[in-house]
N, C-alpha and C positions, 0 to 999 in steps of 0.2 A: 385427485387431479390438481395440477399446479395452476393457480390463478395467474393469468397473464399480467405482467407489469410493463410499463413503457420501457423500451429497450435502453434508452439513454440512462435511465435511473438505475437499472441493474448494473450497467457497466460503470456508472460513476464510482461506485465503491469497490467493485470487484476487479476492475481493469488492472490496477497496480499490483495487487497481490498475485493475480494470475500470470502477469508478465514476469514477476519476480520468480514464480515457481517454474517457469519453463526455461531449462538451461540452454536451449538453442538460442535464446534471445538475451539472457541476462546471466552474468557470471554466478556460479554457485559460491556460497560462503563456506569456508572450511573451518571447522572447530580446531582449537589449539589450546594447550595449557596456558599460553601467554596471551593476555588480553590484547596487547598491541599487535601480535602476529596474527591472531584470529581476525582482527579487523582488516588486516592488510592482505591476507592470502585470498585474493579474488582472481582466479585464473581467467584468461580471456575466454569469451563465450565459445564453448564447444571446440576450442582449439586443440584440446587433447582427445576429442572424441571423433572428429571427422575433419575432412579436408577443408581449408578455408574457402569461404565463398568469394568469388571475384566481386570487387566493388568498384563502382565508377567514381569519378572524381567528385561528383555532386552528392555522394552518400554522406549521411551524418557521420561524424567521427566515431570510431569504436570506443567503448568505455575503457578508461585506463585504470588498472588496478593500483592500489596504494603501494608504495614502496615500504616494506616492513622496517627498513633501516631508518626511515624518516618519521614513522608513526609517533614515537614518543615525543619528538620535538613538535610535530604537528598538533598533537593533543594539547600541548602546553599553549599553543597559539590559537586553538579553536575557540570560537565564540558560541555562546548559548543561543539557540534558535528554537522556535516553536513555542509551545504553551505547556507549562508545568503547574500542577496543583499539588499541594500538600494535604493529605487526608489523615486526620487523627481521631482515634477513639481507643479506649481501653489502655491508655498509657503507651501506645506505640504508634508509629507513623508509617503510612503508605504513600505512594505517589501516583498521579495520573499524568501521562505525558501524551500530547498529541503529535502525530507524525504525518509525513507525506510519503507516498510510495514512489515518487519520482522527484529527484532533487538535483542540484548542481554538485559537482565533485567537491568543491571546497566547503560544502555544507555537511559533508558526511559525518565527520567526527563530532562527538558531543562536546559541548563546552563544559567549563568547570562545575557549574551548578548542576547540570543534568548528570554529569559523570559522578559527582558526589552522591546524588540520589540513587543512582544505580548501585554504587558500591555500598551504600547504607542499607539497601534492601537485602532480604535473604532469598528472594526469588523474583523472576521476571515473568510477566504475563503479556502475551501478544495475541493478536487475532488468530494467527496460525504460527506455530513454530516450524518454519521452513527448513530448519537444520535437523529436525527429527526425521530420520529416514522413512518411518512409517507414514508420517503426515505427507511428506513429499511424494512417496510412491502412490498413496491413495489419491492425492490431488492430480498428479500427472495422468494416472489411469482415467480419472473422471474427465480430464480435459481432452483426451483423444477422441477423435470422431469414430463412432462405431462403424464396423465394416458394412453393416446393412443399412446405414443411415441414407435416407433419400437424398439425392443430389440437390444442390441449389438450382433455381431457375437459371438458364444459361446466361442471361444478361447480368444477374447478380454475381454469378461465378466469375464473369469477365471483369466486373468492376472490383471485386475482392482481389483477384489476381493482380490487377493494376495497382491497387493500394499496397499489396505486399511488395511489388517491385519498386514502387516509389519510396517505400520505407527502407529498402535494401535489407529486408528481413531475411533471415536464414530460410532456405527452402523447406526445412522440416516443420515450419509453422503450418504448412498446408495439411499436416497430419491431425491438426486440432479440430474440434468442433467449430463450425463457422462463427458462432457467437464469440467463442474464445479467441479466434483469430482476430476478429474486430476489436475485442477488448484489449488484446495485446498491442495491436496497432494504435489504438487510442492512447495507451500508456506510453507509447514511443513517439507520439505525435509532436512533442516539443523538443526532440533531441537536437535539432538544429539551433535551438536557442539555449542549449546546454542543460536541459532538464531530462535526465535519463533514469529509468527504473533501476539500472545497475548501481546507481548512487542512492537508492531508496534508504530512508532512515531505519525502517523496520529491520532490514537485513543487518545493518551495522550493529544495532542494539542486540539482535539475536546472536551475532558473532561475539560481541562484547560479553554478553551474559554467559555464553558457553566458555569463553576464554577465562572468565572469572570463576568458572565451575559453580555457577548458580543454577538451581532448577529452573527450567523454562516451561511455562504452561501455555497451552492453546485455549483461548477463550471460546473458540468456535471449532467446527470440524470441516474438513474438505467437502463433505457431503452437503453441509449447510451452505457453503459458499457456492457450490455448483448448482444447487436447486434454485438459487436466486439468479443465476446467469443463463443457464442453457435449458432448452426445451426439447422434448421428443416430438412435438407437433411441427410438421414441416411448414405450415403456414405461419406459425408464430416465429419459427426460426428465420424464415424469409423476411418477415416484418422487422425483426430485431436487426438483422444484418443490413437491411435497407436503411434503417434509421441511423445506424452507426456509420455506414458509408457516407451518408449525407453530411455528417459532422466532419468526417475526414476530408471529403472533397471540398468542403467550404472552408477548411482550416479553422473552424470554430473550436474544435476540440483542443488543438494545440494552444490557442489563445487562452481558453478557460483553464487549462492545466497550468500554464505559466503564471496566470494570475493567482490561482489557488496556492501554488507552491511559494510564490513570493509573499503572499499574505501570511502563510505559515512561517516563513523565515523571519518576517518582521513581528511576529506575535500578535497579529491584528485579529483578535477574536471577534470583534464586531463585524469586520468584513467577511470573515468565514461564516458567521451566523447568517448573513444575508446572501449566502451562496445561491439559494434558489432564485434570487432576484436578478442575478447577473450571469449565471452560467449558460443561459440560452437553451437549457434542457428541460425547463418546466414552464410551458406556455399555457397550460390549462389547469383548472382546479383538480382534475383527475390526476394529472402528472404530479402536482404538488402533494396530493394525498398519497400517491404511490411512493414518492420520495420519503415522506414521513414514515411510511411502513418499512422501507428497506434501510433507512439510516437510523432515525430515532426508534423505530420498531425493534431494532436489534439491541438497543442500549439496555433495557431492563435485564435481559439475561446476562449480559456482560457485567452489569453492576452487581447482580446477585453473586456471580462467580468471584468477583473481586472482594465483595463484602464477606463471603464465606471464608476466603483465605485470611483476610484481616482478622476476623473474629476468632479464627483458629490460632491466632497468635503470631501470624507471619507479617513481616513488612514486605509489601508487594510493590514492585515498580511495574505498573500497567501501562503499556504503550500501544495505542490504537490510532486509527486515522483521526486527524484533528476534527473532522466534522462531527465525530461522536462525542466531542467534549464541549461543544458550544450550545447555547440556548437553554431554554427551560426544561428540555428533555435530555440534555447532555448528561454524561456520567457525573460530573461534579454536582449538578443540581440533584440528581437522583440519590447520590450518597448523602448529600446534605439533608435531604428529606428523611433519611433513615437515622438521623441523629449524629452523623459524623461532622466534625469540625473541618471545613473545607476552605482553603484559601489559595489564591493564585500566588505563585512564587515569582517575585520580580527578578529579572536578570540584570546584573550590575551594568552591563554594557549596552542594554537596550534603552531606547528612547520611547516615551509614551506614544503609541501608535493609534490608540482608539479614541 
């Protein structure tokens, strides 16, 4: 039996990846032999699969794909963002890179230091390789609402429909589990401020790795992701949806997402480490304990997977959500405890933010 966790905490780390995985909401990334073209070939969401959804004038702007002809020049102008660590042992080097799952369009392309680290690696490890058809198929299947699932209470269903309409979400989102609908809406909650899951850093790195013909590893499985997000207990589902709707209706979710993404862009590890203090989603000791379980609690398994690849002689570029890299239980600290030499890589254009 799955132990219940506060809804806001499960959604905190899962919302971005689940929104990225649903093609009705976010463009799919297409692999290509050319690194620059694989970064750029992001078709408009579902434009090739179904008729466009009518949009009112107050809808957030649709994500704009990169122009493949301008990607090489844009890469030369790109700035390093986020947090990067160099990990050394046994005479070779791996890297840990913190990402965000929703970002601004001009943050998408990696800067020179990050790009050099990707090129110097012989494989890339992500939470999920969303360009792997098997991973995507399994995740999308797990996200769909079962035909025999009990309906939400009428008032919750009405509020959820209102939030789908307010977000100008594609109607196909209603096919998802209610918790996943809320997660996707949370990931889309700061689009009016320019933060969109379609510009998520994970997908760009996924496309870059495939374009460079590097093996891409999933550090987790779709089943693990979904076990932490959705429930088959109607009462727990209703509680999760109610908590997420409260965040959406108060606009707290969008504010927290914008702050998180900006802290990532500025490389502010100290601010990210104090996320529980300012996100508004951890108001009780029990909620903080649950956050530790679903964020820091996932780190040991990811650290072991990265360590195993490195000890096998590989140079790994591991890119995961930035909250997994900060604090005493973050991946850099865990690998340092295993005897790795771990050091933060400074970015030439960055100013000290911490």
